[in-house]
LUMBA-603774 format. One record per atom (N, C-alpha, C): residue in one letter; chain; atom name; x, y, z. Coordinates in nm, 3 decimals. Layout:
<sites>
<residu = A | chaine = A | atome = CA | x = X | y = Y | z = Z>
...
</sites>
This chain:
<sites>
<residu = M | chaine = A | atome = N | x = 12.130 | y = 17.205 | z = 6.511>
<residu = M | chaine = A | atome = CA | x = 11.989 | y = 17.206 | z = 6.478>
<residu = M | chaine = A | atome = C | x = 11.910 | y = 17.250 | z = 6.601>
<residu = M | chaine = A | atome = N | x = 11.820 | y = 17.344 | z = 6.579>
<residu = M | chaine = A | atome = CA | x = 11.740 | y = 17.397 | z = 6.689>
<residu = M | chaine = A | atome = C | x = 11.613 | y = 17.314 | z = 6.703>
<residu = A | chaine = A | atome = N | x = 11.576 | y = 17.285 | z = 6.823>
<residu = A | chaine = A | atome = CA | x = 11.454 | y = 17.210 | z = 6.850>
<residu = A | chaine = A | atome = C | x = 11.357 | y = 17.298 | z = 6.928>
<residu = I | chaine = A | atome = N | x = 11.229 | y = 17.280 | z = 6.902>
<residu = I | chaine = A | atome = CA | x = 11.127 | y = 17.353 | z = 6.976>
<residu = I | chaine = A | atome = C | x = 11.087 | y = 17.267 | z = 7.095>
<residu = T | chaine = A | atome = N | x = 11.096 | y = 17.326 | z = 7.211>
<residu = T | chaine = A | atome = CA | x = 11.063 | y = 17.251 | z = 7.332>
<residu = T | chaine = A | atome = C | x = 10.913 | y = 17.252 | z = 7.355>
<residu = H | chaine = A | atome = N | x = 10.869 | y = 17.163 | z = 7.440>
<residu = H | chaine = A | atome = CA | x = 10.726 | y = 17.153 | z = 7.472>
<residu = H | chaine = A | atome = C | x = 10.677 | y = 17.281 | z = 7.539>
<residu = N | chaine = A | atome = N | x = 10.760 | y = 17.340 | z = 7.622>
<residu = N | chaine = A | atome = CA | x = 10.721 | y = 17.464 | z = 7.689>
<residu = N | chaine = A | atome = C | x = 10.702 | y = 17.578 | z = 7.590>
<residu = E | chaine = A | atome = N | x = 10.786 | y = 17.584 | z = 7.489>
<residu = E | chaine = A | atome = CA | x = 10.770 | y = 17.688 | z = 7.387>
<residu = E | chaine = A | atome = C | x = 10.640 | y = 17.670 | z = 7.309>
<residu = V | chaine = A | atome = N | x = 10.607 | y = 17.548 | z = 7.281>
<residu = V | chaine = A | atome = CA | x = 10.482 | y = 17.521 | z = 7.210>
<residu = V | chaine = A | atome = C | x = 10.363 | y = 17.562 | z = 7.296>
<residu = R | chaine = A | atome = N | x = 10.368 | y = 17.531 | z = 7.423>
<residu = R | chaine = A | atome = CA | x = 10.256 | y = 17.564 | z = 7.513>
<residu = R | chaine = A | atome = C | x = 10.239 | y = 17.715 | z = 7.530>
<residu = R | chaine = A | atome = N | x = 10.347 | y = 17.792 | z = 7.514>
<residu = R | chaine = A | atome = CA | x = 10.338 | y = 17.937 | z = 7.529>
<residu = R | chaine = A | atome = C | x = 10.283 | y = 18.004 | z = 7.403>
<residu = H | chaine = A | atome = N | x = 10.276 | y = 17.931 | z = 7.294>
<residu = H | chaine = A | atome = CA | x = 10.234 | y = 17.992 | z = 7.167>
<residu = H | chaine = A | atome = C | x = 10.084 | y = 18.025 | z = 7.173>
<residu = P | chaine = A | atome = N | x = 10.044 | y = 18.144 | z = 7.125>
<residu = P | chaine = A | atome = CA | x = 9.902 | y = 18.184 | z = 7.132>
<residu = P | chaine = A | atome = C | x = 9.809 | y = 18.090 | z = 7.055>
<residu = R | chaine = A | atome = N | x = 9.853 | y = 18.036 | z = 6.942>
<residu = R | chaine = A | atome = CA | x = 9.767 | y = 17.947 | z = 6.864>
<residu = R | chaine = A | atome = C | x = 9.738 | y = 17.819 | z = 6.940>
<residu = W | chaine = A | atome = N | x = 9.837 | y = 17.767 | z = 7.013>
<residu = W | chaine = A | atome = CA | x = 9.817 | y = 17.646 | z = 7.092>
<residu = W | chaine = A | atome = C | x = 9.714 | y = 17.673 | z = 7.202>
<residu = R | chaine = A | atome = N | x = 9.722 | y = 17.790 | z = 7.264>
<residu = R | chaine = A | atome = CA | x = 9.627 | y = 17.824 | z = 7.369>
<residu = R | chaine = A | atome = C | x = 9.486 | y = 17.835 | z = 7.314>
<residu = E | chaine = A | atome = N | x = 9.472 | y = 17.893 | z = 7.196>
<residu = E | chaine = A | atome = CA | x = 9.338 | y = 17.904 | z = 7.135>
<residu = E | chaine = A | atome = C | x = 9.281 | y = 17.767 | z = 7.102>
<residu = E | chaine = A | atome = N | x = 9.367 | y = 17.678 | z = 7.053>
<residu = E | chaine = A | atome = CA | x = 9.321 | y = 17.543 | z = 7.021>
<residu = E | chaine = A | atome = C | x = 9.278 | y = 17.468 | z = 7.146>
<residu = M | chaine = A | atome = N | x = 9.344 | y = 17.492 | z = 7.258>
<residu = M | chaine = A | atome = CA | x = 9.308 | y = 17.424 | z = 7.381>
<residu = M | chaine = A | atome = C | x = 9.176 | y = 17.477 | z = 7.438>
<residu = K | chaine = A | atome = N | x = 9.140 | y = 17.600 | z = 7.403>
<residu = K | chaine = A | atome = CA | x = 9.014 | y = 17.657 | z = 7.452>
<residu = K | chaine = A | atome = C | x = 8.894 | y = 17.602 | z = 7.376>
<residu = T | chaine = A | atome = N | x = 8.913 | y = 17.564 | z = 7.250>
<residu = T | chaine = A | atome = CA | x = 8.800 | y = 17.516 | z = 7.170>
<residu = T | chaine = A | atome = C | x = 8.768 | y = 17.372 | z = 7.206>
<residu = P | chaine = A | atome = N | x = 8.640 | y = 17.335 | z = 7.211>
<residu = P | chaine = A | atome = CA | x = 8.605 | y = 17.196 | z = 7.240>
<residu = P | chaine = A | atome = C | x = 8.639 | y = 17.105 | z = 7.122>
<residu = L | chaine = A | atome = N | x = 8.664 | y = 16.980 | z = 7.153>
<residu = L | chaine = A | atome = CA | x = 8.695 | y = 16.884 | z = 7.048>
<residu = L | chaine = A | atome = C | x = 8.570 | y = 16.857 | z = 6.965>
<residu = Q | chaine = A | atome = N | x = 8.588 | y = 16.855 | z = 6.835>
<residu = Q | chaine = A | atome = CA | x = 8.475 | y = 16.828 | z = 6.747>
<residu = Q | chaine = A | atome = C | x = 8.459 | y = 16.678 | z = 6.729>
<residu = I | chaine = A | atome = N | x = 8.335 | y = 16.635 | z = 6.720>
<residu = I | chaine = A | atome = CA | x = 8.307 | y = 16.494 | z = 6.696>
<residu = I | chaine = A | atome = C | x = 8.326 | y = 16.467 | z = 6.547>
<residu = P | chaine = A | atome = N | x = 8.411 | y = 16.372 | z = 6.512>
<residu = P | chaine = A | atome = CA | x = 8.430 | y = 16.345 | z = 6.369>
<residu = P | chaine = A | atome = C | x = 8.302 | y = 16.296 | z = 6.305>
<residu = R | chaine = A | atome = N | x = 8.272 | y = 16.346 | z = 6.187>
<residu = R | chaine = A | atome = CA | x = 8.148 | y = 16.309 | z = 6.117>
<residu = R | chaine = A | atome = C | x = 8.161 | y = 16.175 | z = 6.046>
<residu = V | chaine = A | atome = N | x = 8.281 | y = 16.137 | z = 6.011>
<residu = V | chaine = A | atome = CA | x = 8.303 | y = 16.011 | z = 5.940>
<residu = V | chaine = A | atome = C | x = 8.335 | y = 15.903 | z = 6.043>
<residu = H | chaine = A | atome = N | x = 8.258 | y = 15.794 | z = 6.038>
<residu = H | chaine = A | atome = CA | x = 8.281 | y = 15.683 | z = 6.131>
<residu = H | chaine = A | atome = C | x = 8.401 | y = 15.604 | z = 6.082>
<residu = R | chaine = A | atome = N | x = 8.504 | y = 15.595 | z = 6.164>
<residu = R | chaine = A | atome = CA | x = 8.624 | y = 15.522 | z = 6.126>
<residu = R | chaine = A | atome = C | x = 8.625 | y = 15.388 | z = 6.198>
<residu = I | chaine = A | atome = N | x = 8.664 | y = 15.284 | z = 6.126>
<residu = I | chaine = A | atome = CA | x = 8.671 | y = 15.150 | z = 6.185>
<residu = I | chaine = A | atome = C | x = 8.809 | y = 15.134 | z = 6.249>
<residu = S | chaine = A | atome = N | x = 8.811 | y = 15.092 | z = 6.373>
<residu = S | chaine = A | atome = CA | x = 8.939 | y = 15.072 | z = 6.441>
<residu = S | chaine = A | atome = C | x = 9.008 | y = 14.948 | z = 6.384>
<residu = G | chaine = A | atome = N | x = 9.136 | y = 14.937 | z = 6.411>
<residu = G | chaine = A | atome = CA | x = 9.214 | y = 14.826 | z = 6.359>
<residu = G | chaine = A | atome = C | x = 9.166 | y = 14.692 | z = 6.408>
<residu = T | chaine = A | atome = N | x = 9.121 | y = 14.685 | z = 6.532>
<residu = T | chaine = A | atome = CA | x = 9.075 | y = 14.559 | z = 6.589>
<residu = T | chaine = A | atome = C | x = 8.948 | y = 14.511 | z = 6.521>
<residu = S | chaine = A | atome = N | x = 8.853 | y = 14.603 | z = 6.501>
<residu = S | chaine = A | atome = CA | x = 8.729 | y = 14.560 | z = 6.436>
<residu = S | chaine = A | atome = C | x = 8.752 | y = 14.525 | z = 6.290>
<residu = L | chaine = A | atome = N | x = 8.842 | y = 14.598 | z = 6.224>
<residu = L | chaine = A | atome = CA | x = 8.873 | y = 14.565 | z = 6.085>
<residu = L | chaine = A | atome = C | x = 8.936 | y = 14.427 | z = 6.076>
<residu = L | chaine = A | atome = N | x = 9.025 | y = 14.396 | z = 6.169>
<residu = L | chaine = A | atome = CA | x = 9.087 | y = 14.263 | z = 6.172>
<residu = L | chaine = A | atome = C | x = 8.983 | y = 14.155 | z = 6.198>
<residu = G | chaine = A | atome = N | x = 8.889 | y = 14.183 | z = 6.287>
<residu = G | chaine = A | atome = CA | x = 8.782 | y = 14.087 | z = 6.316>
<residu = G | chaine = A | atome = C | x = 8.694 | y = 14.063 | z = 6.195>
<residu = I | chaine = A | atome = N | x = 8.661 | y = 14.168 | z = 6.121>
<residu = I | chaine = A | atome = CA | x = 8.578 | y = 14.154 | z = 6.001>
<residu = I | chaine = A | atome = C | x = 8.650 | y = 14.072 | z = 5.895>
<residu = V | chaine = A | atome = N | x = 8.778 | y = 14.099 | z = 5.874>
<residu = V | chaine = A | atome = CA | x = 8.856 | y = 14.024 | z = 5.775>
<residu = V | chaine = A | atome = C | x = 8.868 | y = 13.878 | z = 5.816>
<residu = A | chaine = A | atome = N | x = 8.892 | y = 13.852 | z = 5.945>
<residu = A | chaine = A | atome = CA | x = 8.902 | y = 13.713 | z = 5.993>
<residu = A | chaine = A | atome = C | x = 8.769 | y = 13.640 | z = 5.973>
<residu = F | chaine = A | atome = N | x = 8.657 | y = 13.710 | z = 6.001>
<residu = F | chaine = A | atome = CA | x = 8.526 | y = 13.648 | z = 5.982>
<residu = F | chaine = A | atome = C | x = 8.503 | y = 13.615 | z = 5.835>
<residu = L | chaine = A | atome = N | x = 8.541 | y = 13.705 | z = 5.745>
<residu = L | chaine = A | atome = CA | x = 8.524 | y = 13.678 | z = 5.602>
<residu = L | chaine = A | atome = C | x = 8.610 | y = 13.560 | z = 5.556>
<residu = I | chaine = A | atome = N | x = 8.732 | y = 13.547 | z = 5.607>
<residu = I | chaine = A | atome = CA | x = 8.819 | y = 13.437 | z = 5.569>
<residu = I | chaine = A | atome = C | x = 8.761 | y = 13.305 | z = 5.618>
<residu = V | chaine = A | atome = N | x = 8.716 | y = 13.302 | z = 5.742>
<residu = V | chaine = A | atome = CA | x = 8.658 | y = 13.179 | z = 5.798>
<residu = V | chaine = A | atome = C | x = 8.531 | y = 13.141 | z = 5.724>
<residu = T | chaine = A | atome = N | x = 8.448 | y = 13.240 | z = 5.693>
<residu = T | chaine = A | atome = CA | x = 8.324 | y = 13.213 | z = 5.619>
<residu = T | chaine = A | atome = C | x = 8.353 | y = 13.160 | z = 5.480>
<residu = A | chaine = A | atome = N | x = 8.451 | y = 13.219 | z = 5.412>
<residu = A | chaine = A | atome = CA | x = 8.488 | y = 13.171 | z = 5.279>
<residu = A | chaine = A | atome = C | x = 8.543 | y = 13.029 | z = 5.284>
<residu = A | chaine = A | atome = N | x = 8.628 | y = 13.001 | z = 5.383>
<residu = A | chaine = A | atome = CA | x = 8.683 | y = 12.866 | z = 5.396>
<residu = A | chaine = A | atome = C | x = 8.573 | y = 12.764 | z = 5.426>
<residu = A | chaine = A | atome = N | x = 8.479 | y = 12.799 | z = 5.513>
<residu = A | chaine = A | atome = CA | x = 8.369 | y = 12.708 | z = 5.544>
<residu = A | chaine = A | atome = C | x = 8.281 | y = 12.686 | z = 5.421>
<residu = G | chaine = A | atome = N | x = 8.257 | y = 12.791 | z = 5.345>
<residu = G | chaine = A | atome = CA | x = 8.178 | y = 12.777 | z = 5.222>
<residu = G | chaine = A | atome = C | x = 8.246 | y = 12.686 | z = 5.120>
<residu = I | chaine = A | atome = N | x = 8.376 | y = 12.702 | z = 5.105>
<residu = I | chaine = A | atome = CA | x = 8.450 | y = 12.617 | z = 5.009>
<residu = I | chaine = A | atome = C | x = 8.446 | y = 12.471 | z = 5.054>
<residu = L | chaine = A | atome = N | x = 8.469 | y = 12.447 | z = 5.183>
<residu = L | chaine = A | atome = CA | x = 8.464 | y = 12.310 | z = 5.232>
<residu = L | chaine = A | atome = C | x = 8.325 | y = 12.249 | z = 5.221>
<residu = F | chaine = A | atome = N | x = 8.223 | y = 12.330 | z = 5.242>
<residu = F | chaine = A | atome = CA | x = 8.085 | y = 12.280 | z = 5.235>
<residu = F | chaine = A | atome = C | x = 8.047 | y = 12.243 | z = 5.092>
<residu = F | chaine = A | atome = N | x = 8.080 | y = 12.329 | z = 4.997>
<residu = F | chaine = A | atome = CA | x = 8.038 | y = 12.304 | z = 4.858>
<residu = F | chaine = A | atome = C | x = 8.129 | y = 12.207 | z = 4.785>
<residu = K | chaine = A | atome = N | x = 8.256 | y = 12.196 | z = 4.823>
<residu = K | chaine = A | atome = CA | x = 8.346 | y = 12.102 | z = 4.754>
<residu = K | chaine = A | atome = C | x = 8.349 | y = 11.966 | z = 4.822>
<residu = G | chaine = A | atome = N | x = 8.323 | y = 11.964 | z = 4.951>
<residu = G | chaine = A | atome = CA | x = 8.341 | y = 11.840 | z = 5.026>
<residu = G | chaine = A | atome = C | x = 8.215 | y = 11.769 | z = 5.045>
</sites>
């Protein structure tokens, strides 16, 4: 099985063109895993506190 080495990829003209273009800012705001975990943990704690408050 033939493998493409990193040097071969770097020599390719398309790779060079991509490196010349500036990185585009993504238009869609993505939530990172840490903040998503924090939001879910907050919702679980809030739900548990609400259940204890109204039942207890």
